[in-house]
VOPAGU-2260 file (C-alpha; in pm, 1 decimal, decimal comma):
REM VOPAGU-2260
SITE   aa  ch    i         X         Y         Z
SITE  UNK   A    0   10284,0    9983,1    4563,5
SITE  UNK   A    1   10501,3   10296,6    4542,4
SITE  UNK   A    2   10218,5   10510,3    4678,9
SITE  UNK   A    3   10175,6   10281,4    4978,8
SITE  UNK   A    4   10547,5   10286,0    5054,1
SITE  UNK   A    5   10547,5   10664,5    5045,1
SITE  UNK   A    6   10258,4   10685,1    5288,9
SITE  UNK   A    7   10403,7   10436,4    5536,2
SITE  UNK   A    8   10726,7   10635,1    5561,8
SITE  UNK   A    9   10539,1   10952,2    5667,0
SITE  UNK   A   10   10480,0   10818,1    6015,2
SITE  UNK   A   11   10333,1   11034,8    6289,6
SITE  UNK   A   12   10456,4   11046,0    6648,0
SITE  UNK   A   13   10251,4   10899,9    6931,4
SITE  UNK   A   14   10160,7   11247,0    7058,3
SITE  UNK   A   15   10049,8   11351,2    6708,8
SITE  UNK   A   16    9836,9   11037,5    6677,1
SITE  UNK   A   17    9677,1   11103,4    7016,9
SITE  UNK   A   18    9606,5   11466,9    6930,0
SITE  UNK   A   19    9453,1   11375,4    6594,2
SITE  UNK   A   20    9224,4   11108,2    6738,5
SITE  UNK   A   21    9123,5   11323,0    7037,4
SITE  UNK   A   22    9049,4   11616,4    6807,7
SITE  UNK   A   23    8832,4   11407,3    6577,4
SITE  UNK   A   24    8643,6   11257,4    6873,0
SITE  UNK   A   25    8588,5   11606,1    7011,1
SITE  UNK   A   26    8448,7   11721,7    6679,0
SITE  UNK   A   27    8233,5   11420,1    6592,6
SITE  UNK   A   28    8101,3   11280,6    6921,4
SITE  UNK   A   29    7852,8   11449,3    7151,1
SITE  UNK   A   30    7838,5   11276,5    7487,1
SITE  UNK   A   31    7510,9   11374,5    7648,1
SITE  UNK   A   32    7474,8   11385,4    8024,4
SITE  UNK   A   33    7250,8   11146,5    8214,1
SITE  UNK   A   34    7175,6   11072,2    8576,2
SITE  UNK   A   35    7296,9   10755,1    8743,0
SITE  UNK   A   36    7266,7   10612,3    9089,4
SITE  UNK   A   37    7597,5   10617,1    9271,3
SITE  UNK   A   38    7558,4   10247,6    9349,2
SITE  UNK   A   39    7566,1   10165,6    8976,1
SITE  UNK   A   40    7805,5   10438,2    8856,1
SITE  UNK   A   41    8128,2   10237,8    8878,8
SITE  UNK   A   42    8342,5   10304,7    8571,8
SITE  UNK   A   43    8131,7   10597,4    8453,1
SITE  UNK   A   44    8276,2   10943,6    8387,7
SITE  UNK   A   45    8150,2   11212,1    8623,4
SITE  UNK   A   46    7996,0   11507,0    8437,4
SITE  UNK   A   47    7986,4   11747,9    8732,3
SITE  UNK   A   48    8189,0   11857,4    9031,1
SITE  UNK   A   49    8046,1   11710,5    9351,1
SITE  UNK   A   50    8085,4   11905,7    9675,6
SITE  UNK   A   51    8020,8   11797,6   10031,5
SITE  UNK   A   52    7691,0   11932,3   10160,9
SITE  UNK   A   53    7776,6   11834,7   10517,2
SITE  UNK   A   54    8076,6   11794,1   10742,1
SITE  UNK   A   55    8213,1   11440,3   10769,4
SITE  UNK   A   56    8218,7   11351,4   11047,5
SITE  UNK   A   57    7930,6   11585,3   11138,5
SITE  UNK   A   58    8056,5   11612,2   11497,7
SITE  UNK   A   59    8363,4   11527,5   11703,1
SITE  UNK   A   60    8353,1   11150,2   11743,8
SITE  UNK   A   61    8557,2   10887,0   11917,2
SITE  UNK   A   62    8808,5   10704,4   11700,3
SITE  UNK   A   63    8840,5   10415,6   11947,4
SITE  UNK   A   64    8653,6   10221,6   12212,0
SITE  UNK   A   65    8733,0   10378,6   12547,5
SITE  UNK   A   66    8650,3   10662,0   12784,2
SITE  UNK   A   67    8599,2   11030,6   12710,1
SITE  UNK   A   68    8794,5   11244,4   12955,9
SITE  UNK   A   69    8944,4   11586,6   13011,0
SITE  UNK   A   70    9310,9   11554,0   12913,7
SITE  UNK   A   71    9415,1   11782,9   13197,7
SITE  UNK   A   72    9269,5   11537,4   13451,4
SITE  UNK   A   73    9494,8   11248,8   13342,1
SITE  UNK   A   74    9812,0   11436,8   13252,5
SITE  UNK   A   75   10003,7   11262,4   13533,1
SITE  UNK   A   76    9852,3   10915,6   13489,3
SITE  UNK   A   77   10091,6   10619,3   13483,7
SITE  UNK   A   78   10107,5   10250,9   13568,7
SITE  UNK   A   79   10252,0   10343,2   13909,0
SITE  UNK   A   80   10022,4   10639,7   13963,8
SITE  UNK   A   81    9679,7   10571,3   13806,7
SITE  UNK   A   82    9423,6   10849,9   13805,7
SITE  UNK   A   83    9078,6   10768,8   13941,7
SITE  UNK   A   84    8776,7   10917,7   13761,0
SITE  UNK   A   85    8403,4   10896,7   13824,9
SITE  UNK   A   86    8220,9   10706,2   13547,9
SITE  UNK   A   87    7905,2   10904,1   13462,2
SITE  UNK   A   88    7754,8   10670,2   13201,9
SITE  UNK   A   89    7795,9   10597,3   12833,0
SITE  UNK   A   90    7726,8   10745,2   12489,0
SITE  UNK   A   91    7609,5   10517,6   12206,9
SITE  UNK   A   92    7740,8   10552,1   11851,9
SITE  UNK   A   93    7407,7   10687,4   11725,4
SITE  UNK   A   94    7337,1   10921,8   12015,4
SITE  UNK   A   95    7365,3   11284,9   11909,8
SITE  UNK   A   96    7385,4   11520,5   12076,2
SITE  UNK   A   97    7503,7   11333,3   12385,9
SITE  UNK   A   98    7275,0   11382,4   12682,2
SITE  UNK   A   99    7559,3   11389,0   12934,3
SITE  UNK   A  100    7851,4   11626,2   12984,9
SITE  UNK   A  101    8155,1   11573,5   13203,1
SITE  UNK   A  102    8335,4   11794,6   13446,7
SITE  UNK   A  103    8650,7   11776,4   13653,6
SITE  UNK   A  104    8737,2   11420,9   13758,6
SITE  UNK   A  105    8469,8   11256,4   13543,2
SITE  UNK   A  106    8463,1   11018,8   13241,8
SITE  UNK   A  107    8202,9   10874,1   13005,2
SITE  UNK   A  108    8214,0   10539,7   12826,2
SITE  UNK   A  109    8228,2   10579,3   12442,7
SITE  UNK   A  110    8256,7   10348,3   12144,8
SITE  UNK   A  111    8416,8   10395,2   11804,3
SITE  UNK   A  112    8195,3   10647,6   11626,1
SITE  UNK   A  113    8029,6   10780,6   11942,0
SITE  UNK   A  114    7992,2   11159,2   11968,0
SITE  UNK   A  115    8238,7   11304,9   12214,7
SITE  UNK   A  116    8037,4   11446,5   12507,7
SITE  UNK   A  117    8070,1   11811,2   12595,9
SITE  UNK   A  118    8346,1   11884,5   12841,3
SITE  UNK   A  119    8566,8   11602,4   12708,7
SITE  UNK   A  120    8863,8   11671,6   12482,2
SITE  UNK   A  121    9031,4   11328,9   12456,8
SITE  UNK   A  122    8956,7   10956,8   12470,4
SITE  UNK   A  123    9154,0   10700,2   12668,9
SITE  UNK   A  124    9162,8   10355,9   12504,7
SITE  UNK   A  125    9013,3   10053,4   12679,2
SITE  UNK   A  126    9350,0    9886,2   12727,0
SITE  UNK   A  127    9476,8   10180,9   12933,0
SITE  UNK   A  128    9185,5   10171,5   13175,4
SITE  UNK   A  129    9069,5    9948,5   13461,1
SITE  UNK   A  130    8701,0    9960,2   13558,1
SITE  UNK   A  131    8608,3    9943,9   13925,7
SITE  UNK   A  132    8230,3    9969,0   13975,7
SITE  UNK   A  133    8134,6   10332,2   13908,2
SITE  UNK   A  134    8491,4   10445,9   13876,9
SITE  UNK   A  135    8780,7   10389,8   13637,6
SITE  UNK   A  136    9154,3   10389,8   13686,8
SITE  UNK   A  137    9349,7   10552,5   13401,0
SITE  UNK   A  138    9706,4   10423,9   13357,9
SITE  UNK   A  139    9820,4   10638,8   13065,3
SITE  UNK   A  140    9793,8   11011,3   12988,6
SITE  UNK   A  141    9634,7   11150,3   12673,2
SITE  UNK   A  142    9678,5   11485,2   12503,8
SITE  UNK   A  143    9393,4   11714,1   12392,8
SITE  UNK   A  144    9234,7   11578,0   12073,2
SITE  UNK   A  145    9391,1   11233,4   12109,4
SITE  UNK   A  146    9176,0   10947,9   11971,5
SITE  UNK   A  147    8913,8   11194,0   11845,7
SITE  UNK   A  148    8806,8   11240,9   11483,8
SITE  UNK   A  149    8732,4   11610,8   11452,1
SITE  UNK   A  150    8419,4   11745,6   11285,1
SITE  UNK   A  151    8491,8   11790,5   10912,5
SITE  UNK   A  152    8819,6   11601,6   10940,7
SITE  UNK   A  153    8727,1   11375,3   10648,3
SITE  UNK   A  154    8527,2   11620,0   10434,6
SITE  UNK   A  155    8439,6   11980,8   10513,8
SITE  UNK   A  156    8108,2   12125,8   10403,7
SITE  UNK   A  157    8162,2   12294,0   10065,0
SITE  UNK   A  158    8477,3   12094,3    9987,3
SITE  UNK   A  159    8521,3   11943,4    9639,7
SITE  UNK   A  160    8495,4   11567,7    9692,1
SITE  UNK   A  161    8503,9   11428,6    9336,1
SITE  UNK   A  162    8589,8   11640,6    9031,3
SITE  UNK   A  163    8421,9   11647,6    8693,3
SITE  UNK   A  164    8595,9   11412,5    8449,9
SITE  UNK   A  165    8679,2   11154,2    8716,4
SITE  UNK   A  166    8654,0   10791,8    8609,3
SITE  UNK   A  167    8460,6   10659,5    8906,5
SITE  UNK   A  168    8636,3   10385,5    9101,3
SITE  UNK   A  169    8521,2   10201,1    9415,1
SITE  UNK   A  170    8678,3   10463,2    9642,8
SITE  UNK   A  171    8481,0   10738,4    9464,3
SITE  UNK   A  172    8158,8   10542,2    9511,1
SITE  UNK   A  173    8237,7   10520,4    9882,9
SITE  UNK   A  174    8326,1   10891,4    9910,1
SITE  UNK   A  175    8007,2   11001,9    9733,7
SITE  UNK   A  176    7799,3   10772,3    9951,1
SITE  UNK   A  177    7969,1   10901,1   10267,2
SITE  UNK   A  178    7839,6   11254,0   10201,9
SITE  UNK   A  179    7488,4   11127,8   10136,6
SITE  UNK   A  180    7489,3   11154,1    9756,2
SITE  UNK   A  181    7264,9   10897,8    9586,3
SITE  UNK   A  182    7259,7   11024,0    9225,6
SITE  UNK   A  183    7521,9   11191,7    9007,6
SITE  UNK   A  184    7543,7   11326,4    8654,7
SITE  UNK   A  185    7759,4   11115,6    8424,5
SITE  UNK   A  186    7835,0   11113,7    8054,3
SITE  UNK   A  187    7656,5   10856,7    7844,8
SITE  UNK   A  188    7866,3   10559,2    7750,1
SITE  UNK   A  189    8082,1   10592,1    7440,6
SITE  UNK   A  190    7960,7   10348,1    7175,1
SITE  UNK   A  191    8249,7   10156,5    7019,7
SITE  UNK   A  192    8236,5    9897,6    6743,9
SITE  UNK   A  193    8510,8    9635,1    6713,9
SITE  UNK   A  194    8576,9    9412,5    6416,0
SITE  UNK   A  195    8856,5    9193,1    6286,3
SITE  UNK   A  196    8958,5    9099,0    5934,1
SITE  UNK   A  197    9162,9    8832,2    5763,6
SITE  UNK   A  198    9094,5    8513,5    5569,0
SITE  UNK   A  199    9335,3    8335,5    5801,1
SITE  UNK   A  200    9167,8    8442,7    6126,0
SITE  UNK   A  201    8949,9    8186,6    6305,6
SITE  UNK   A  202    8680,3    8269,3    6557,1
SITE  UNK   A  203    8696,2    8057,6    6874,0
SITE  UNK   A  204    8378,7    7855,9    6913,8
SITE  UNK   A  205    8274,4    7919,7    6553,8
SITE  UNK   A  206    8554,6    7773,9    6344,5
SITE  UNK   A  207    8584,0    7423,4    6489,4
SITE  UNK   A  208    8888,0    7343,8    6278,4
SITE  UNK   A  209    9144,2    7621,3    6239,1
SITE  UNK   A  210    9407,3    7509,6    5989,6
SITE  UNK   A  211    9599,9    7836,9    6016,5
SITE  UNK   A  212    9618,7    7826,1    6395,7
SITE  UNK   A  213    9541,1    8200,0    6400,7
SITE  UNK   A  214    9259,1    8242,2    6648,3
SITE  UNK   A  215    9101,0    8581,1    6698,1
SITE  UNK   A  216    9263,8    8694,4    7021,8
SITE  UNK   A  217    9336,6    9058,0    6932,7
SITE  UNK   A  218    8978,0    9170,6    6876,8
SITE  UNK   A  219    8865,2    8991,9    7189,9
SITE  UNK   A  220    9148,2    9157,3    7381,1
SITE  UNK   A  221    9029,2    9498,4    7263,2
SITE  UNK   A  222    8666,9    9425,0    7351,2
SITE  UNK   A  223    8775,3    9325,4    7702,2
SITE  UNK   A  224    9000,4    9630,9    7741,3
SITE  UNK   A  225    8722,6    9864,8    7630,9
SITE  UNK   A  226    8459,1    9703,4    7851,5
SITE  UNK   A  227    8699,1    9720,0    8143,5
SITE  UNK   A  228    8705,4   10100,3    8125,0
SITE  UNK   A  229    8342,5   10111,6    8235,3
SITE  UNK   A  230    8259,4   10413,2    8018,1
SITE  UNK   A  231    8218,6   10233,4    7685,4
SITE  UNK   A  232    7942,4   10026,2    7533,2
SITE  UNK   A  233    8104,2    9777,9    7295,3
SITE  UNK   A  234    7951,2    9603,1    6996,8
SITE  UNK   A  235    8155,8    9322,3    6846,2
SITE  UNK   A  236    8093,4    9255,9    6476,0
SITE  UNK   A  237    8311,3    8948,9    6425,2
SITE  UNK   A  238    8576,9    8849,4    6172,4
SITE  UNK   A  239    8542,5    8949,7    5807,9
SITE  UNK   A  240    8722,8    8806,6    5503,7
SITE  UNK   A  241    8974,1    9003,4    5298,3
SITE  UNK   A  242    8708,9    9103,0    5049,0
SITE  UNK   A  243    8699,1    9480,3    4983,7
SITE  UNK   A  244    8324,6    9490,3    4925,0
SITE  UNK   A  245    8233,0    9283,1    5230,2
SITE  UNK   A  246    8483,5    9465,3    5448,0
SITE  UNK   A  247    8368,7    9803,4    5321,5
SITE  UNK   A  248    8006,8    9722,2    5406,4
SITE  UNK   A  249    8111,9    9606,6    5754,6
SITE  UNK   A  250    8311,5    9924,1    5819,1
SITE  UNK   A  251    8024,2   10140,6    5698,6
SITE  UNK   A  252    7770,8    9960,2    5917,2
SITE  UNK   A  253    7994,0    9978,4    6225,3
SITE  UNK   A  254    8067,9   10347,8    6168,0
SITE  UNK   A  255    7701,1   10438,6    6130,7
SITE  UNK   A  256    7605,6   10249,9    6448,0
SITE  UNK   A  257    7886,4   10373,1    6676,3
SITE  UNK   A  258    8083,2   10677,7    6787,9
SITE  UNK   A  259    8414,1   10505,8    6717,2
SITE  UNK   A  260    8526,9   10189,1    6542,0
SITE  UNK   A  261    8838,9    9987,7    6622,7
SITE  UNK   A  262    8967,7    9725,4    6378,8
SITE  UNK   A  263    9239,5    9465,1    6408,7
SITE  UNK   A  264    9456,2    9327,7    6125,6
SITE  UNK   A  265    9483,4    9453,8    5770,7
SITE  UNK   A  266    9708,0    9746,4    5865,6
SITE  UNK   A  267   10028,5    9644,0    5687,1
SITE  UNK   A  268   10152,7    9738,8    5341,9
SITE  UNK   A  269   10114,8    9401,4    5173,4
SITE  UNK   A  270    9848,8    9331,9    4912,2
SITE  UNK   A  271    9659,4    9111,0    5153,4
SITE  UNK   A  272    9610,7    9387,4    5408,9
SITE  UNK   A  273    9269,7    9504,4    5296,7
SITE  UNK   A  274    9133,0    9724,7    5575,4
SITE  UNK   A  275    9360,1   10021,4    5506,6
SITE  UNK   A  276    9315,4    9985,2    5130,2
SITE  UNK   A  277    8937,3    9997,7    5169,1
SITE  UNK   A  278    8949,5   10296,8    5403,1
SITE  UNK   A  279    9202,1   10477,8    5185,2
SITE  UNK   A  280    9014,7   10435,0    4859,2
SITE  UNK   A  281    8658,8   10474,1    4988,6
SITE  UNK   A  282    8698,3   10728,7    5266,8
SITE  UNK   A  283    8962,1   10953,4    5423,0
SITE  UNK   A  284    9289,5   10827,3    5568,6
SITE  UNK   A  285    9403,9   11060,2    5848,4
SITE  UNK   A  286    9740,5   10897,0    5912,0
SITE  UNK   A  287    9906,0   10568,7    5827,2
SITE  UNK   A  288   10165,9   10442,4    6069,5
SITE  UNK   A  289   10298,1   10561,2    6405,6
SITE  UNK   A  290   10658,2   10588,3    6520,2
SITE  UNK   A  291   10626,3   10322,3    6787,8
SITE  UNK   A  292   10719,9    9959,5    6840,1
SITE  UNK   A  293   10530,1    9738,7    6849,1
SITE  UNK   A  294   10229,1    9880,5    6664,3
SITE  UNK   A  295   10403,1   10071,7    6385,1
SITE  UNK   A  296   10121,3   10008,1    6130,3
SITE  UNK   A  297    9856,0   10168,1    6357,5
SITE  UNK   A  298    9644,2   10399,7    6143,0
SITE  UNK   A  299    9341,5   10627,4    6160,2
SITE  UNK   A  300    9070,7   10691,6    5903,9
SITE  UNK   A  301    8732,0   10858,0    5880,7
SITE  UNK   A  302    8448,8   10632,8    5763,7
SITE  UNK   A  303    8110,2   10797,0    5716,3
SITE  UNK   A  304    8245,8   11084,9    5922,9
SITE  UNK   A  305    8334,5   10859,5    6217,6
SITE  UNK   A  306    8687,8   10786,1    6343,9
SITE  UNK   A  307    8815,7   10434,0    6277,5
SITE  UNK   A  308    9134,0   10332,9    6456,6
SITE  UNK   A  309    9312,2   10051,3    6273,6
SITE  UNK   A  310    9529,3    9837,2    6501,4
SITE  UNK   A  311    9760,0    9551,3    6419,5
SITE  UNK   A  312    9628,0    9197,8    6416,0
SITE  UNK   A  313    9911,3    9092,4    6645,9
SITE  UNK   A  314    9784,0    9101,2    7005,0
SITE  UNK   A  315   10082,3    9277,1    7164,0
SITE  UNK   A  316   10083,5    9543,3    6892,7
SITE  UNK   A  317    9706,4    9584,0    6927,7
SITE  UNK   A  318    9747,8    9624,9    7302,6
SITE  UNK   A  319   10021,2    9884,4    7248,5
SITE  UNK   A  320    9792,8   10082,0    7018,0
SITE  UNK   A  321    9523,8   10080,3    7284,8
SITE  UNK   A  322    9765,2   10174,0    7562,8
SITE  UNK   A  323    9967,9   10435,6    7375,4
SITE  UNK   A  324    9701,4   10599,1    7159,2
SITE  UNK   A  325    9340,2   10505,0    7230,6
SITE  UNK   A  326    9330,4   10552,4    7609,7
SITE  UNK   A  327    9543,5   10870,7    7602,8
SITE  UNK   A  328    9311,3   11009,3    7332,8
SITE  UNK   A  329    9010,4   10930,6    7552,7
SITE  UNK   A  330    9183,2   11104,8    7845,1
SITE  UNK   A  331    9273,9   11412,0    7640,9
SITE  UNK   A  332    8928,0   11441,3    7488,0
SITE  UNK   A  333    8726,6   11380,1    7805,3
SITE  UNK   A  334    8966,7   11530,6    8058,0
SITE  UNK   A  335    8980,2   11202,6    8247,0
SITE  UNK   A  336    9130,4   11203,9    8594,7
SITE  UNK   A  337    9281,6   10914,1    8785,2
SITE  UNK   A  338    9339,0   10678,6    8492,1
SITE  UNK   A  339    9718,1   10667,9    8508,2
SITE  UNK   A  340    9879,3   10331,1    8564,1
SITE  UNK   A  341   10060,3   10275,6    8895,0
SITE  UNK   A  342   10437,2   10313,7    8861,6
SITE  UNK   A  343   10732,5   10159,5    9042,6
SITE  UNK   A  344   11099,1   10231,5    8981,2
SITE  UNK   A  345   11332,6    9944,2    8905,8
SITE  UNK   A  346   11692,8    9876,8    8811,7
SITE  UNK   A  347   11739,9    9728,4    8464,0
SITE  UNK   A  348   11902,9    9386,1    8459,3
SITE  UNK   A  349   12055,0    9447,6    8116,3
SITE  UNK   A  350   12080,0    9706,8    7842,7
SITE  UNK   A  351   11776,7    9766,8    7619,5
SITE  UNK   A  352   11859,2    9911,9    7275,5
SITE  UNK   A  353   11620,3   10135,3    7084,4
SITE  UNK   A  354   11600,9   10270,7    6731,3
SITE  UNK   A  355   11609,9   10649,2    6748,5
SITE  UNK   A  356   11291,2   10789,0    6598,6
SITE  UNK   A  357   11069,0   10521,4    6752,4
SITE  UNK   A  358   10908,5   10500,0    7094,5
SITE  UNK   A  359   10939,9   10144,0    7222,7
SITE  UNK   A  360   10717,1    9963,5    7470,2
SITE  UNK   A  361   10913,2    9689,4    7644,5
SITE  UNK   A  362   10740,5    9430,0    7862,5
SITE  UNK   A  363   10927,8    9342,2    8180,8
SITE  UNK   A  364   10907,6    9112,3    8478,8
SITE  UNK   A  365   10998,9    9239,2    8824,5
SITE  UNK   A  366   11205,9    9082,6    9100,9
SITE  UNK   A  367   11212,1    9217,8    9453,7
SITE  UNK   A  368   11571,6    9188,1    9569,8
SITE  UNK   A  369   11499,1    9325,9    9913,5
SITE  UNK   A  370   11436,6    9697,1    9906,6
SITE  UNK   A  371   11483,4    9730,8    9530,0
SITE  UNK   A  372   11302,8    9607,4    9221,4
SITE  UNK   A  373   11497,5    9464,8    8930,7
SITE  UNK   A  374   11332,2    9480,4    8587,9
SITE  UNK   A  375   11403,5    9194,1    8348,7
SITE  UNK   A  376   11306,0    9272,4    7986,6
SITE  UNK   A  377   11095,7    8994,3    7842,1
SITE  UNK   A  378   11311,3    8800,2    7596,8
SITE  UNK   A  379   11031,9    8716,8    7350,8
SITE  UNK   A  380   10951,0    9063,0    7218,2
SITE  UNK   A  381   10755,6    8982,0    6901,2
SITE  UNK   A  382   10425,5    9160,2    6836,1
SITE  UNK   A  383   10243,5    8828,1    6836,7
SITE  UNK   A  384   10386,1    8687,5    7159,7
SITE  UNK   A  385   10076,2    8718,0    7376,0
SITE  UNK   A  386   10245,7    8530,9    7660,3
SITE  UNK   A  387   10472,4    8833,2    7709,2
SITE  UNK   A  388   10168,1    9030,5    7824,7
SITE  UNK   A  389   10037,4    8743,2    8031,1
SITE  UNK   A  390   10363,1    8679,4    8216,9
SITE  UNK   A  391   10499,8    9031,1    8252,2
SITE  UNK   A  392   10436,4    9262,6    8544,0
SITE  UNK   A  393   10448,7    9585,1    8347,9
SITE  UNK   A  394   10625,3    9775,7    8073,6
SITE  UNK   A  395   10895,4   10034,6    8013,8
SITE  UNK   A  396   10867,4   10317,7    7762,0
SITE  UNK   A  397   11181,9   10421,3    7574,2
SITE  UNK   A  398   11127,9   10767,2    7417,1
SITE  UNK   A  399   11193,1   10810,2    7045,9
SITE  UNK   A  400   11492,6   11039,1    7103,5
SITE  UNK   A  401   11677,4   10785,1    7322,2
SITE  UNK   A  402   11908,7   10512,5    7186,3
SITE  UNK   A  403   11819,5   10283,2    7473,2
SITE  UNK   A  404   11852,8   10234,0    7846,8
SITE  UNK   A  405   12179,4   10108,6    7993,7
SITE  UNK   A  406   12212,8    9818,8    8234,7
SITE  UNK   A  407   12156,5    9926,1    8598,0
SITE  UNK   A  408   11959,0   10232,5    8489,5
SITE  UNK   A  409   11671,5   10319,0    8723,3
SITE  UNK   A  410   11358,7   10337,5    8508,9
SITE  UNK   A  411   10984,0   10375,7    8568,7
SITE  UNK   A  412   10783,4   10056,8    8518,9
SITE  UNK   A  413   10413,3   10097,3    8442,8
SITE  UNK   A  414   10229,9    9812,7    8610,7
SITE  UNK   A  415    9961,3    9603,3    8444,0
């Protein structure tokens, strides 16, 4: 066991772990480019820059329901001194170019989205107008450009709309559709295999009676997290016993069939933790252990030339490995944009200690005290306390060179 103890003390930092995994992915995985319809590209990674081929809007259009006017004609309009204008007709939302222009003392009825007729430079809203047969009374002045969406105001022809490397979200789908794009180039989905190990681990729905009470939540958590990215195709292999031969065959099969393999459990230094032993003796161990809590036993190996990320069997530690190492490695490797978690700043309700040399991920709940958030560190901080993820609003990161955060410190909280 002396050799194992020596290896576990040579821990890598989180940034080193991310760099190592990203570098191996870059060297072993070739993500080909394929075409996808925008309507079905949610969660995919864009493989090209997409520019606007047209101006959006393509013409000056009304931003409200009302009347297109010349601003100079109504500059003195008021409730006590309404300005009377001749109503020349109306312009429908789909009518372009408008068939009617206006001159001095004239107005045209428009709707939201209607092209602004020539001669007009502002739109008076319905509520500021009274209609009297073929004339209108304007009770409020408008300035030039008021209530008008200018041509190219949203997107200008030639403007970069969505950049290469963007993880496509609903707003990107809408933006691409708004400029008339139906198909885009995306990277093929990354193929990831997930498996769990441990004689004590029960599979829900398979093991009717689970004497150990250890149900396989960590692997299922990872499968869900990976699928939720949208850019991975996940194959789940199940739970394997702590048998080196069986586990070795499972790792080999998963590595051959995927770009990346993620395992849960078997990452500790005890004799029963088989996954690392198998990887270490049969293939190449890249690093064993990361200076972070929870998730210290997180390790990386190469099996059949493919990266295998070994995460703890405890769900919170497995989640931390995904959050701190796997997703950042994906981002670094693929140049992902827009994947950062939303952040709020909150005042700590109490001091949080930290062991220098380790980066700590602390789950917190938030209270809105009226203009300020207060972050309450979750009391149950064990790696296996899944409820701390379920009931928390986010987490705080304490860097490895900091002894902790003091009470009343203002800290960033990364929201779930």
